[in-house]
N, C-alpha and C positions, 0 to 999 in steps of 0.2 A: 809575666815579667817578675823577676825576683826583687827582693827588698833593696839590695844595693843599687841595681840599675834604676829603680824607681826613685830612690832618694837622690841619686846623681842627676837624673833628668829634671826633677823638680828644682834642685839647687841651680842648675844651669839656666832654667827658665827665668828664675828671679835675677840671676846675674845679668842676663840679656835684657831684662826689663820687658818681657813679653806679657802683655796684659791678658790676652785671650788664651784660655787653656786649649780650646778646640783648634785655634790657629797654630799654637805651638805643637800640638800633637800632629797636625798636618805637616808642619815644617820638619818634625823628626822623621815622619814616614817618607817624606820627599828626599831629605838630605842624608839621613842616617838609617834608612830602611835596612841596609845590609847588617847593621849592628843590632837593630831592634825589629826583627821580622814580625813579631806578634805584639802589637800595641792594643791596649784595651780601649773600648769606647769611652768617650769623655765622662759619661755618668758613672761608669765602672771605675775609671781612674780617680774620680772625685771620691767615691766611696772608699777605695783602698787608701787613698792619701790621707783621709780624715783621721785615721788612727795612727799616723806616723809622727805626731807632734813630739812624742818622747824621744824618738830617734834623732830628730832635728835638734832638739835641745841638747842631747848628749854630744852631737857634733859641735854645736856652738861652744859648749863648756870645754870640750877637749881642745879645740883650736885656740880659744882664749887663754887656756892654762899654759900654753907653750911660751907665752910672754909674760913677764912680771907686770903687776899692776902699777900704774903711775901713782905717786903719793898725792897728787892733786887731781881731783876728778870733778865731774859735772853731773847734775841731775836735772832732768827737764821732762816735760810731757808734750805730746802732740795729739791732735784730734784723729780719731778713727771713726769716721761716719759709717753708718750702716744703711741709711736711707735718707732721701731728701726730706728736710723738715716739713714740707708741704704735704707729704704723703703719710704723715703720722696721724692715725685716727684713734689711738688708744692703746691699751696693753697689747703686746705682740709676743713673738717667740724669742725675742732677743734678750735672753737671760743666761747668765753664767752660773757657775756652781754656787750653791747657797742662795739666800734670799736678798743679799745686799748688793749684788752686781747685776744690773739690768741697764739696757739702753735708756738714756735720758738726754735732755737738751743740755748743751754746754756752749761756751763761747770759745771760738777759735781765734785767739789773738793774732796769730801769724797772718791770717787772711781777713781779719776784721769781720767775721760773720758768725752766725749761730749754726750749730750742727746738731744732729741727733745720732747718738751712738755711745762710744767709749773714748778713753784716752790710752795712748801707749806711753808708759813711763819708763825711762831708761837711766841707768847710771853708767857713765862712760869715762875712760881715761881722757885726761885733758890733752895729752900729747898724741897718742896713737889713735884715739877715738874709739877704741874697742869697747863694745857693750859688755859690761861686767855683771849687770843685773837688770831685770826688766819685769814689768807687770802690766796687765790690762786692768785699768781702773775706771771708776765712774766718770762720766763726762764732766760733772760739776763736783770737784773734789778739792779738799784742802791740800795743796801741794806740800806743805810742811810735813803732814802725816805720811805722804808718799815718800818724801825724802828720808824720814826716819825708818820706814819699812825697808827701803832699798839699801840702806847702810847697815842694817842689822846683820851682825856676824862678820862684817868686813872692816869695822872701825880701826882695827889695829894696823891695817895697810894704808889708811888714808890720813894725810896730814891736813888737807884743806879741801873744801868744796866750793867751786865757783858756780853760783846760782843766779836766778833772775829775781826780780822784785817780789814775785809771788811767795818767796820763802822768807820774807822779812818778818821778824818777830823775836822778841827777847827770849821767850820760852824755848823756841826751837834752837836759837843760837846757844843758849845755856845747855840744852840737852846735847848738842853736838860737842860743845866744849868739854862736857863731862866725859866724852869718849875720846878726847884729845884731838878733835877736829875743829879747825878754824873755818868759819863761814864767811865767804867773800861775796858781796852783793854789789851790783853796779850802783854808782852814786845817785842820789836824788838830785833834783834840779837845784836845790839850795847847795848841796855839797859840791856840785860841778862848778859853782862860781869860785871856789877856792882851790879846786884840784887842778894840778898841771894838765894841760891839754895832752901831753905825751902819755901820761898815765891813763887818761880817759880813753884814748885811742887803743892803748894796750888792752885794757879791760874789755872794750867793745870787740876787739879782734879775737880775743880768747873766748869770749862768750859766743861768738859766731861759729866756733868749732862744733858745738853740739847742734847748732842749726844746720851745719853742713851734713852731719850724720842723719838728721831727720830728712833733709832733702834727698839723700841717697836712698833711705829706707822707704819713705812714703811716696816720693815722686819717681826717681829713677827705677826703683824696684817695684813700683806700682802698689805698695801696700795701702796707700790712700784711696785706691780704686780697686779694692781687693775682690769684689764680686761675690763674697761669701753670702750665704743665705741663713746660716745658723751660727751660734756662738762657737760651736765646735769647729766649724769650717774657718771662722775668723782666727781662732786660736792656732790652728795648724798653719794657716797662711802666714801668721805673724812670726811664729818661731822658725818657719822655713826661710823667710826673708832675713831674719836676724842671723841664722846660720850662714846664709849666703853672704851677708854683709861682713860677718866675722871672717869668712874665708877670703873675701876680697881684701880686707885690711891686713891679714896675716900672710897666708900662703901666696896669693896672687899679687899682693902689693910688694912682697919681697922679690918676686920674679920680674917685676917691671924695671 
């Protein structure tokens, strides 16, 4: 199977939210066998797919570049577990490039539980929700540093960032202000006592937009249950899902 059909099939799998690779290959053989008469075995398909992360990233970048960036954007992170915490017995093979990226324990605030793995950090448009930048980062990380990294090189296009309370800090706000970016963070309990209810609801509704993106990426497209066994496999699955998500919000969204 050539490169283009392979990329197309993998993208379709994530759009359909098919968790099982073997099950999806069987589905392709059953329903589209006339289009793909020679499908590789699952292990061979995995080996070939693992090296396609660059192709998927290029697809994501190309699709995203077709629409201008919103001047108001969001940055947030979500858990990427790699194994159940009860199965962790010490150092393992879950290490990324360099010596500073390895699977660790972290707190998943969305599900109020501990996990073992990494985090997916994304910077998205507030309106269209298109992912403009992303990174796989340590499970326990200072989100303000991640925000700085994801904004690097794009500050000129951003007027404001809507963030959660993990980004609170004068130094971070001053650093963003130096690049011409206003930092908007949900009010504290004390601030809510004097803030109009309509404004509180507006901020909460806008904050939920990045949560919608994470639900699509980690739940509907199954990245939260990726099934990878190595960091390289996780990297490929992540960028393939992000490419499929960008396709959904650009090309497929326009066709609906």
